[in-house]
C-alpha positions in Angstrom: -0.2 -0.1 0.0 2.7 2.3 0.7 4.3 1.7 -2.7 1.0 2.9 -4.2 0.9 6.0 -2.1 4.3 6.7 -3.4 3.1 6.4 -6.9 -0.3 7.9 -6.8 -1.4 11.5 -5.6 -3.2 11.9 -2.5 -7.0 12.4 -2.7 -7.3 10.4 -6.0 -9.6 7.5 -6.3 -7.1 5.0 -7.7 -8.1 2.1 -5.3 -11.5 2.0 -7.3 -9.4 2.3 -10.6 -7.3 -0.6 -9.5 -10.1 -2.7 -8.4 -12.2 -2.2 -11.3 -9.2 -3.1 -13.5 -8.6 -6.4 -11.2 -12.3 -7.6 -11.6 -12.6 -7.0 -15.4 -9.4 -8.8 -15.8 -10.8 -11.7 -13.8 -13.8 -11.8 -16.1 -11.8 -11.5 -19.0 -9.4 -14.2 -17.9 -12.3 -16.7 -17.8 -13.5 -15.5 -20.9 -10.1 -15.6 -22.9 -9.2 -18.9 -21.6 -11.7 -20.6 -23.4 -12.8 -18.2 -26.2 -10.4 -19.5 -28.9 -11.5 -23.2 -28.3 -15.2 -22.1 -28.2 -14.8 -20.4 -31.6 -12.9 -23.5 -33.1 -14.9 -26.3 -31.5 -18.5 -25.0 -31.0 -18.9 -22.3 -33.4 -16.7 -23.8 -35.9 -14.6 -21.0 -37.2 -11.8 -21.7 -39.6 -8.5 -19.4 -39.8 -10.3 -17.3 -42.2 -13.5 -17.2 -40.1 -11.2 -16.3 -36.9 -9.8 -13.2 -39.0 -13.2 -11.9 -39.9 -14.3 -12.2 -36.1 -11.4 -10.2 -35.2 -12.2 -7.6 -37.9 -15.5 -6.9 -36.2 -14.0 -7.2 -32.8 -11.4 -4.6 -33.6 -13.9 -2.4 -35.7 -14.9 -0.3 -32.4 -11.3 0.7 -32.2 -11.4 2.3 -35.4 -14.8 3.8 -34.5 -13.7 4.9 -31.1 -12.5 8.3 -32.1 -16.1 9.2 -33.4 -17.7 7.6 -30.5 -15.5 9.7 -28.1 -16.1 12.7 -30.1 -19.8 12.7 -29.2 -18.8 12.3 -25.6 -16.2 14.9 -25.5 -17.9 16.9 -22.7 -17.7 13.8 -20.6 -15.0 13.3 -18.2 -12.6 10.3 -18.4 -14.3 8.8 -15.4 -17.8 9.0 -16.9 -16.6 7.4 -20.4 -14.9 4.7 -18.4 -18.1 3.8 -16.5 -20.1 4.0 -19.7 -17.5 1.5 -21.4 -18.3 -0.7 -18.3 -22.0 -0.9 -19.0 -21.5 -1.7 -22.7 -19.1 -4.6 -21.8 -21.6 -6.0 -19.6 -24.2 -5.9 -22.4 -21.8 -7.7 -24.7 -20.7 -10.4 -22.2 -24.4 -11.1 -21.1 -25.3 -11.6 -24.6 -22.5 -14.0 -25.3 -23.7 -15.9 -22.4 -27.1 -16.5 -23.6 -27.1 -16.6 -27.4 -26.5 -20.0 -29.2 -23.1 -20.8 -30.8 -23.9 -19.4 -34.2 -21.3 -17.2 -36.1 -23.2 -14.0 -36.7 -24.8 -13.9 -33.2 -21.4 -14.7 -31.5 -19.3 -12.1 -33.4 -22.1 -9.5 -32.8 -21.8 -10.1 -29.1 -17.9 -9.8 -29.4 -18.4 -6.5 -31.2 -20.6 -4.9 -28.6 -18.2 -5.9 -25.9 -15.4 -4.8 -27.7 -17.0 -1.2 -27.8 -16.8 -0.9 -24.2 -13.5 -2.5 -23.8 -12.1 0.0 -26.3 -13.8 2.9 -24.6 -12.0 2.0 -21.3 -8.7 1.4 -22.7 -7.7 4.8 -23.7 -9.4 6.0 -20.4 -7.6 3.8 -18.3 -4.2 5.1 -19.5 -5.4 8.6 -19.1 -6.8 8.1 -15.5 -3.9 6.3 -14.6 -1.5 9.1 -15.9 -3.8 11.8 -14.2 -3.8 10.2 -10.8 -0.1 9.5 -11.0 2.7 11.7 -9.2 5.1 13.6 -11.1 7.8 11.3 -12.9 5.7 8.2 -11.8 3.6 8.0 -15.0 5.3 5.0 -16.4 5.2 3.1 -13.1 1.4 4.0 -12.8 0.7 2.4 -16.1 2.9 -0.4 -14.8 0.6 -1.1 -11.9 -2.5 -0.9 -14.2 -1.0 -3.6 -16.3 0.2 -5.7 -13.4 -3.3 -5.6 -11.6 -5.0 -6.6 -15.0 -2.7 -9.4 -15.5 -3.3 -10.5 -11.8 -7.1 -10.6 -12.2 -6.7 -12.4 -15.6 -4.4 -14.9 -14.1 -7.0 -15.9 -11.3 -9.5 -16.3 -14.4 -7.2 -18.6 -16.1 -6.5 -20.4 -13.1 -10.3 -21.1 -12.4 -10.5 -22.5 -16.0 -7.6 -24.6 -15.5 -9.0 -26.1 -12.2 -12.4 -26.6 -13.7 -11.1 -28.3 -16.6 -8.7 -30.4 -14.6 -11.6 -31.5 -12.3 -14.3 -32.3 -15.0 -11.9 -33.2 -17.9 -13.3 -32.6 -21.6 -16.3 -30.3 -21.7 -19.3 -30.5 -24.2 -20.2 -26.7 -23.9 -18.2 -23.6 -22.7 -21.2 -21.9 -21.7 -20.9 -22.0 -17.8 -17.6 -20.1 -18.2 -19.4 -17.5 -20.3 -22.1 -17.1 -17.8 -19.3 -16.9 -14.9 -17.6 -14.2 -16.9 -20.7 -12.1 -17.3 -21.4 -12.2 -13.6 -17.9 -11.0 -12.7 -18.0 -8.2 -15.5 -21.3 -6.7 -13.6 -19.3 -6.7 -10.4 -16.4 -4.9 -12.1 -19.1 -2.5 -13.5 -20.3 -1.5 -9.8 -16.7 -1.1 -9.1 -16.3 1.5 -11.9 -19.1 3.6 -10.5 -17.0 4.2 -7.4 -14.9 6.6 -9.6 -16.8 9.7 -8.6 -14.3 12.3 -9.4 -14.6 14.3 -12.9 -11.3 14.6 -14.6 -11.5 18.1 -16.3 -11.5 18.3 -20.2 -11.1 21.0 -22.6 -14.7 22.0 -23.8 -13.2 23.6 -27.0 -11.8 20.4 -28.3 -13.3 17.1 -29.0 -11.5 13.9 -28.5 -10.9 13.4 -32.1 -7.4 15.3 -31.9 -4.4 15.4 -34.5 -1.4 17.6 -34.1 1.7 17.5 -36.4 3.9 17.0 -33.4 2.5 13.6 -32.6 2.7 12.2 -35.9 5.5 9.9 -35.0 3.4 8.5 -32.1 0.7 7.9 -34.6 2.9 5.9 -36.8 4.3 4.0 -34.0 0.7 3.1 -33.0 -0.1 1.8 -36.6 3.1 -0.4 -36.8 2.5 -1.7 -33.1 -1.1 -2.3 -33.8 -0.4 -4.5 -36.8 2.3 -6.5 -35.3 0.2 -7.0 -32.0 -2.8 -8.3 -33.9 -0.9 -10.9 -35.8 -0.1 -12.5 -32.4 -3.4 -11.8 -30.7 -5.6 -13.2 -33.3 -3.4 -15.9 -34.9 -1.1 -16.9 -32.2 -3.5 -19.0 -30.1 -5.3 -20.4 -33.2 -1.9 -21.6 -34.8 -1.6 -23.6 -31.5 -5.1 -24.9 -31.6 -5.6 -25.7 -35.3 -2.0 -26.4 -36.3 -0.8 -28.2 -33.2 -4.1 -29.3 -31.8 -4.0 -27.4 -28.4 -6.8 -28.1 -25.9 -8.4 -25.3 -23.8 -6.5 -26.6 -20.9 -3.3 -26.1 -22.7 -4.2 -22.7 -23.8 -5.5 -21.5 -20.3 -2.1 -22.6 -18.7 -0.3 -20.8 -21.5 -2.2 -17.7 -20.6 -1.7 -18.2 -16.9 2.0 -18.4 -17.2 2.0 -15.3 -19.5 0.0 -13.5 -16.8 2.5 -14.3 -14.1 5.4 -13.1 -16.2 3.4 -9.9 -17.0 2.3 -9.3 -13.4 5.8 -9.7 -12.2 7.6 -7.6 -14.9 5.0 -4.9 -15.8 5.7 -2.5 -12.9 9.6 -3.4 -13.9 9.2 -2.4 -17.3 7.5 0.8 -16.2 10.3 1.7 -14.0 12.7 0.8 -16.9 10.7 3.4 -19.2 11.2 6.1 -16.3 14.8 5.3 -16.0 16.1 4.8 -19.4 13.5 6.5 -21.5 10.7 5.2 -23.9 13.1 5.6 -26.9 15.4 2.9 -25.8 12.6 0.6 -24.6 10.8 0.9 -28.0 13.8 0.0 -30.0 15.0 -2.9 -27.8 11.8 -4.8 -28.1 12.0 -5.1 -31.6 15.1 -7.2 -31.5 13.4 -9.6 -29.3 10.4 -9.5 -31.6 12.3 -10.7 -34.7 13.4 -13.7 -32.9 9.9 -14.5 -31.8 8.6 -14.1 -35.3 11.1 -16.3 -36.9 10.6 -19.2 -34.4 7.0 -19.0 -34.2 6.7 -19.2 -38.2 9.4 -21.9 -38.9 9.7 -23.9 -35.8 7.9 -26.7 -37.5 10.4 -26.7 -40.1 13.2 -26.9 -37.8 12.2 -29.2 -34.9 10.1 -32.3 -34.5 6.4 -31.5 -34.2 6.2 -31.8 -30.3 9.3 -29.7 -30.0 8.2 -27.1 -32.3 4.9 -26.7 -30.3 6.9 -26.2 -27.2 9.0 -23.5 -28.9 5.8 -21.7 -30.2 4.6 -21.6 -26.7 7.8 -20.2 -25.3 7.7 -17.6 -28.2 4.2 -16.7 -27.4 5.1 -16.2 -23.8 8.0 -13.9 -25.1 5.8 -11.8 -27.0 3.3 -11.3 -24.1 6.2 -9.7 -22.2 7.7 -7.6 -24.8 4.3 -6.3 -25.7 4.0 -4.6 -22.3 7.0 -2.1 -23.8 3.8 -0.4 -25.6 3.5 1.6 -22.4 6.4 3.5 -23.5 4.2 5.3 -26.3 1.9 6.5 -23.6 4.7 8.1 -21.7 6.2 9.7 -24.9 2.9 11.4 -25.5 2.8 12.6 -22.0 6.2 13.9 -22.5 5.5 16.1 -25.5 2.1 17.1 -24.6 1.3 20.6 -23.5 -1.5 19.8 -21.2 -3.1 16.8 -19.5 -6.2 17.1 -21.8 -4.0 17.1 -24.9 -2.5 14.1 -23.7 -5.7 12.4 -22.9 -7.1 13.4 -26.5 -4.1 12.0 -28.0 -4.0 8.7 -26.5 -7.7 8.3 -27.4 -7.0 9.3 -31.0 -3.9 6.8 -30.9 -6.3 4.0 -30.1 -8.2 4.5 -33.2 -5.1 5.1 -35.4 -3.8 1.8 -33.9 -6.9 0.1 -35.5 -6.7 1.6 -39.0 -4.3 -1.2 -39.9 -5.3 -3.9 -37.2 -8.6 -4.3 -38.8 -7.0 -5.1 -42.0 -4.4 -7.5 -40.4 -7.2 -9.4 -38.8 -9.3 -9.6 -42.1 -6.4 -10.7 -44.4 -4.4 -12.4 -42.0 -6.3 -15.6 -42.1 -6.2 -15.6 -45.9 -2.5 -15.2 -45.9 -2.1 -18.1 -43.4 -4.3 -20.3 -45.5 -2.9 -19.4 -49.0 0.8 -18.5 -48.2 1.3 -20.4 -45.0 2.1 -19.1 -41.3 5.8 -18.6 -42.3 4.6 -15.4 -44.4 2.3 -14.3 -41.8 5.0 -13.9 -39.1 7.5 -12.6 -41.5 5.2 -9.7 -42.1 4.9 -9.2 -38.3 8.7 -9.2 -37.9 8.9 -6.6 -40.7 6.3 -4.2 -39.1 8.2 -4.6 -35.8 11.3 -3.3 -37.7 9.5 -0.5 -39.0 8.4 0.2 -35.6 11.9 0.2 -34.2 13.2 2.4 -37.3 10.4 5.1 -36.4 11.2 4.8 -32.6 15.0 5.6 -33.3 14.2 9.1 -34.9 12.4 10.1 -31.6 14.1 13.0 -29.6 14.0 12.8 -25.6 14.5 15.1 -22.9 11.7 17.4 -23.3 9.3 17.8 -20.2 6.8 20.6 -20.9 4.9 22.2 -18.0 1.2 21.0 -17.6 -1.6 23.7 -17.8 
């Protein structure tokens, strides 16, 4: 608790923020632990179908800037709470509908609208509540708490599957996730403060000084989407991984992220966002190579283990994306400009993300997983090249 007081300003409602993040992570952990197997086994989505589902799941991220433009008079906390309500609607719908592709994808899209609304606000509120020079560590704790909740969710899935063995339906997991999301929504209502916003500017905000940030978001969004969408599906469709195996993999990933997220935040504060953005690409190239070519180098069982390890490595280095938010804070002239830019960045991120989701499955089916992960590595290198051009050292005064 003393560590949190050292990071967050006195009088802020960071406890409700962190508790809501924890419960949302718990609900998502149960959902994520089974959703890929649910889509493959019950809904019957192929790699192309998975790509289509991700297109619609990510589409709200592209539309987010227009949604937030309509809510520009609302505080970050109010938007965060509205997002929670929408997430509940999507998750409840997912728990009661039959496993047909259209309805399942629609429910995923509704949930995604609320999730994306919370995404930018979560970072903005975390930065707003942080003490001077502790922005990176604040975002690190946000990530750590989220991963802790998600880990508990994965462990619940693992425990249940270990006790009952093979399941004929994943619906009980979806119902449990919906119930926990309702609890997370009520915790969000504890954020009663109102972060001031600039009423003369909506949240659809572009400024030339942020163009490198926008480009970084495009490259990061593309390379992230390859692993997020197709990483688990490669393990399920190509290697035959069960829901138990996938949940164990996610659990290990969450443990690593929980432990390392605050450390990565501290590294960003100490060494600077530029160094972190460049170095994560070095690891990414290795990860992409083995994920795409392991089955050509090793026996199938060994290749499966190699891919699992590389998936874990990618989940760790993806946390370096926190550096871009700290970069925006560094060059922003006010807190409102920082919030508006981060929100816009979420949508810019999705400009290419939805295309990767839509065409990634087709690339996998026609050109092979090798080509898919080569593209991911190239995008990572582009990200690193842009990060290398960033100048650091400017800390403007906040208005």
